[in-house]
C-alpha positions in Angstrom: 38.8 141.4 47.6 38.0 138.3 45.6 35.4 138.3 42.8 33.0 136.3 45.0 33.1 138.8 47.8 32.9 141.7 45.3 29.6 140.2 44.1 28.4 139.8 47.6 29.3 143.3 48.5 27.6 144.7 45.4 24.4 142.7 46.2 24.4 144.0 49.8 25.3 140.7 51.4 28.2 140.4 53.7 30.5 137.4 53.6 30.0 135.0 56.6 32.5 135.7 59.4 33.7 132.1 59.2 34.8 132.6 55.6 36.8 135.7 56.7 38.4 133.8 59.5 39.3 130.9 57.2 40.7 133.4 54.7 42.8 135.1 57.4 44.2 131.7 58.6 45.1 130.7 55.0 46.9 134.0 54.5 48.7 133.5 57.8 49.7 130.0 56.8 51.1 131.2 53.4 53.0 134.0 55.2 54.5 131.5 57.6 55.5 129.1 54.8 57.1 132.0 52.9 59.3 132.8 55.9 60.2 129.2 56.3 61.3 129.1 52.6 63.3 132.3 53.2 65.0 130.7 56.2 65.9 127.7 54.0 67.3 130.2 51.5 69.5 131.8 54.2 70.6 128.3 55.4 71.6 127.3 51.9 73.4 130.6 51.2 75.3 130.5 54.6 76.3 126.8 54.5 79.1 126.2 51.9 79.5 122.8 50.2 82.0 120.6 52.2 83.9 117.5 51.0 82.4 114.4 52.3 85.6 113.1 53.8 85.8 116.1 56.2 82.1 116.9 57.0 81.5 117.9 60.7 78.7 116.8 62.9 75.6 119.0 62.6 74.2 120.8 59.6 76.2 120.2 56.4 75.9 120.9 52.6 77.3 118.2 50.4 77.3 117.5 46.6 78.0 114.3 44.8 76.4 111.3 43.0 73.7 109.1 44.5 74.9 105.5 44.5 74.2 102.1 46.0 74.0 98.5 44.7 70.3 98.0 45.2 68.3 101.0 43.9 64.5 101.1 43.5 62.9 100.8 40.1 60.6 103.7 39.2 57.1 102.6 38.4 56.6 104.3 35.0 60.0 104.7 33.3 61.4 101.6 35.0 64.8 103.3 35.7 67.0 102.8 38.8 66.4 105.5 41.5 66.5 106.1 45.2 63.3 108.1 45.4 60.2 108.4 43.3 56.8 110.0 43.4 54.0 109.3 41.0 50.9 111.5 40.9 47.8 110.0 39.4 45.1 112.5 38.4 41.7 111.7 36.9 39.7 114.0 34.5 36.3 114.8 36.0 33.6 116.6 34.1 30.4 117.7 35.8 27.8 119.8 33.9 29.8 122.8 32.7 32.8 122.3 34.9 35.8 120.1 34.2 39.0 119.6 36.2 41.8 117.2 37.1 41.4 115.6 40.5 44.3 113.8 42.3 43.4 110.1 42.8 46.6 109.3 44.7 50.2 110.0 45.1 52.6 107.0 45.4 56.0 107.8 47.0 58.9 105.5 48.0 62.5 106.2 49.0 65.5 104.1 50.0 68.7 105.0 51.8 71.6 105.6 49.5 75.3 106.8 49.5 76.4 110.2 48.3 79.8 109.9 46.7 81.8 113.0 45.9 85.1 111.2 45.0 86.7 112.1 48.3 84.5 109.7 50.2 80.9 108.5 50.5 78.3 109.0 53.2 75.0 107.2 53.9 71.9 109.2 53.5 68.6 108.3 55.1 66.0 110.2 53.1 63.1 109.9 55.5 61.5 113.2 56.1 63.4 115.0 53.4 62.1 117.7 51.1 62.7 116.5 47.6 63.2 118.7 44.5 64.0 116.2 41.8 63.5 116.2 38.0 60.3 115.0 36.3 61.0 111.8 34.4 57.6 111.3 32.8 54.4 113.1 32.2 51.5 111.8 30.1 47.8 111.6 29.6 45.6 108.6 28.5 41.9 108.2 27.9 39.0 109.6 25.8 39.4 113.3 26.9 43.2 113.3 27.0 45.5 115.2 24.6 47.5 112.0 24.4 50.6 114.1 25.1 53.5 112.5 26.8 57.0 113.6 27.7 59.9 111.6 29.0 63.3 112.7 30.2 65.5 112.1 27.1 68.6 111.5 29.2 67.0 108.2 30.5 67.4 106.5 27.1 64.2 104.4 27.6 61.0 104.2 25.5 58.7 104.7 28.5 55.5 103.0 29.4 52.8 102.0 26.9 49.2 103.3 27.2 48.1 100.0 28.6 50.9 100.2 31.2 49.7 103.6 32.2 46.1 102.6 32.4 47.0 99.5 34.5 49.0 101.7 36.9 46.4 104.4 37.1 43.6 101.9 37.8 45.7 100.2 40.4 45.9 96.8 38.6 49.6 96.7 38.4 50.1 97.5 42.1 47.6 94.8 43.1 49.3 92.2 40.9 52.7 93.1 42.3 51.5 92.9 45.8 49.9 89.5 45.2 53.0 88.1 43.5 55.1 89.0 46.5 52.6 87.8 49.1 52.8 84.4 50.9 49.0 84.2 51.2 47.7 80.9 49.8 46.1 81.4 46.4 47.6 84.8 45.9 49.9 83.7 43.1 46.9 82.3 41.2 44.9 85.5 41.6 47.9 87.4 40.3 47.8 85.3 37.2 44.1 86.0 36.8 44.9 89.7 37.0 47.6 89.2 34.3 45.0 87.5 32.0 42.6 90.3 32.7 45.2 92.9 31.6 45.7 90.9 28.3 41.9 91.0 27.7 41.9 94.7 28.3 44.7 95.1 25.8 42.5 93.2 23.3 39.6 95.6 24.0 37.6 93.2 26.3 36.5 94.8 29.5 36.5 92.0 32.1 37.2 92.3 35.8 37.8 89.7 38.4 35.0 91.2 40.5 32.5 90.3 37.8 31.9 93.9 36.7 33.0 95.8 33.7 36.5 97.2 33.7 36.4 100.3 31.5 39.6 100.6 29.5 41.0 103.8 28.0 38.3 103.5 25.3 35.7 104.3 28.0 35.1 107.6 29.9 38.1 107.4 32.2 40.9 109.8 31.5 44.1 109.9 33.6 47.2 112.1 33.8 50.3 110.6 35.4 53.5 112.4 36.5 56.7 110.7 37.7 59.6 112.5 39.5 62.8 110.6 40.5 66.1 110.9 42.3 68.0 108.9 39.7 70.8 106.5 40.6 74.3 107.7 39.5 73.2 111.3 39.1 74.5 114.4 40.8 72.5 115.9 43.7 72.8 118.5 46.5 72.0 117.6 50.0 71.5 120.0 53.0 70.9 118.0 56.1 72.3 117.0 59.5 75.3 114.8 59.9 75.2 112.3 62.9 77.2 109.2 63.9 76.0 106.1 62.0 74.6 103.7 64.6 75.3 100.7 62.3 78.5 101.3 60.3 79.6 98.6 57.8 83.3 99.6 58.2 85.6 102.4 59.3 84.6 104.5 56.3 80.9 104.3 57.1 80.9 106.2 60.4 78.6 109.1 59.4 74.9 109.4 58.5 72.9 112.2 56.9 69.3 112.6 58.0 66.7 115.1 59.2 68.0 116.6 62.4 66.0 116.9 65.6 66.9 120.5 66.2 67.8 121.7 62.7 64.8 120.6 60.6 66.2 121.7 57.2 66.7 118.6 55.1 66.7 119.2 51.4 67.6 116.7 48.6 67.7 118.2 45.1 69.1 117.6 41.7 69.5 121.4 41.2 72.7 123.3 41.4 73.4 125.6 44.3 72.5 128.7 42.3 69.3 127.0 41.0 68.3 126.1 44.6 68.8 129.7 45.8 66.8 131.1 42.9 63.9 128.6 43.4 63.8 129.2 47.2 63.9 133.0 46.7 61.1 133.0 44.2 59.0 130.6 46.4 59.6 132.6 49.6 58.7 136.0 48.2 55.7 134.7 46.3 54.3 133.0 49.5 55.0 136.1 51.7 53.4 138.5 49.2 50.4 136.3 48.6 49.9 135.6 52.4 50.2 139.3 53.2 47.8 140.3 50.5 45.2 137.9 51.8 45.6 139.0 55.4 45.3 142.7 54.4 42.2 141.9 52.3 40.5 140.0 55.1 41.3 142.7 57.6 39.9 145.4 55.2 36.7 143.4 54.8 36.3 142.9 58.6 36.8 146.6 59.2 34.4 147.5 56.4 31.7 145.2 57.9 32.2 146.8 61.3 31.7 150.2 59.7 35.3 151.3 60.5 36.4 151.6 56.9 
């Protein structure tokens, strides 16, 4: 029984039935997700790593380096990658309550080749479950701790505070979109945004909309976290092998993607043992938590009905 329901019970009030039903459904969902993670664990354990040159059709487990000539560039650390996700959170304080709220999550992926030195195979990452390392984490703003961490293996300095604020506020994305647009006047507007960023850096809060653009000296506080599948790094892939519909040559006949029948599609930078350990912990935690919530909801329902 949660503290809220304990207070309600002590005061003689019964929790609304709709809350009990929602709690039961949440418990059932967590229980289901736990079993799905446990199934992934069994699939990983029962599917040994195969050399790329001899992978069969169907579910395969392969290991190698992510390669291709035209990788993406990650938004914050500016390093080559084939997948990134950036979570932008804003610090919100209301009366006596303060918390981090997710503003948005930017995600982009690009097909790449996995090369294990025996051969390489094209990977279409659409629909994959990614478990990749964190490359950057930092806070900016009045209420921030100004902490920041960057993956030391990247060998880069990382973004400045102004870069982070521009990204968090959406200015950098808007400018990039305008620069790549063919709309008349878009290039000029992008230049205006660039001037605006320079004014912000000088401490002048001007916006193209005529309002005040509060910089990080104002009340806005952000936290940004970037995770990447880095180009040239090792990764493990558990997915379905099918015939490549558009091969470039005789060595490009296979394609790894999310299967229609076998939905397991995992792309991770962790080792096989780390994958199994992570999935095992996740599965048992979700199963235990889901079961505990279901039992608690059932007990409250029986208590309300006078049967317990």
